[in-house]
N, C-alpha and C positions, 0 to 999 in steps of 0.2 A: 772227485778226488778232494778229500778234505785233510790232507797231511800237509803241515807246515814244514818248511825247510829253514834250517839255521846255518849261518856261516860259522866258520871255526871260531871266530871272535865271539860270536853270541854264545856258542856252547861253552867256550873258556869262561865267560862271564857267569853263566848258569851254574858251572861246576865249581867257580871260584878258583881256577887254576890258570897258568898262562897259556898262550896259544901253542907254544913248543910242545907242552905236555899233551894237548889234544891232537896235535899232528902225530906224536909218538903213539897214542892210543890207536889212531887210525893206521899208521904203518905196521903196528904189531897185530892188527886184526881185531882188536878189542872193541873198536867202534868202527861201524861201517859208513862209508861216505860215498857220495857220488859227485862227478865233476861236471859242472854246469857253468863254464867259464872258470869258477873257482870251486874249491870243495864245499860241499853242502852236506849236512846231515839231517835226515828226516826226524821230525819230532817223535814218531814211533820207535825209531832206532835208539834215540836218546833215552826214552822210557825203558826200552828192553836192556840197554847197557846198565841203567841205574839199578834195575832189579837183579841183574847178573852180578853186579859190583857189590851189592849189599853184603856185609859180612866178610869182605875180603880186604887185604892189604895191597894197595897198588903202589907202594913206594918204589918197588923194583918191577918194572913192566916185563922183565924177562924171568921173573920168579914171583909170580902172584901167589900169595898165601891166603889161607883162612885166617881170620882175626883170632887171636888167642884171648880168651876171657881171663880177667885178673881175679880168679877165685881162690 
């Protein structure tokens, strides 16, 4: 098994957001986590999320939209 696990704080630092936002991503099902004492996120899950999130606007987690180009 070669998968790294990150804490919510580590993921928040990587995404440059606060921990509350990461908890919201988890609660809304956008980012999958597992509970081993505290919540952990697999590195592969973080990579999956980043691919999924590319080109999307996550300002409102209840209404994720495609980014609009300014053409």
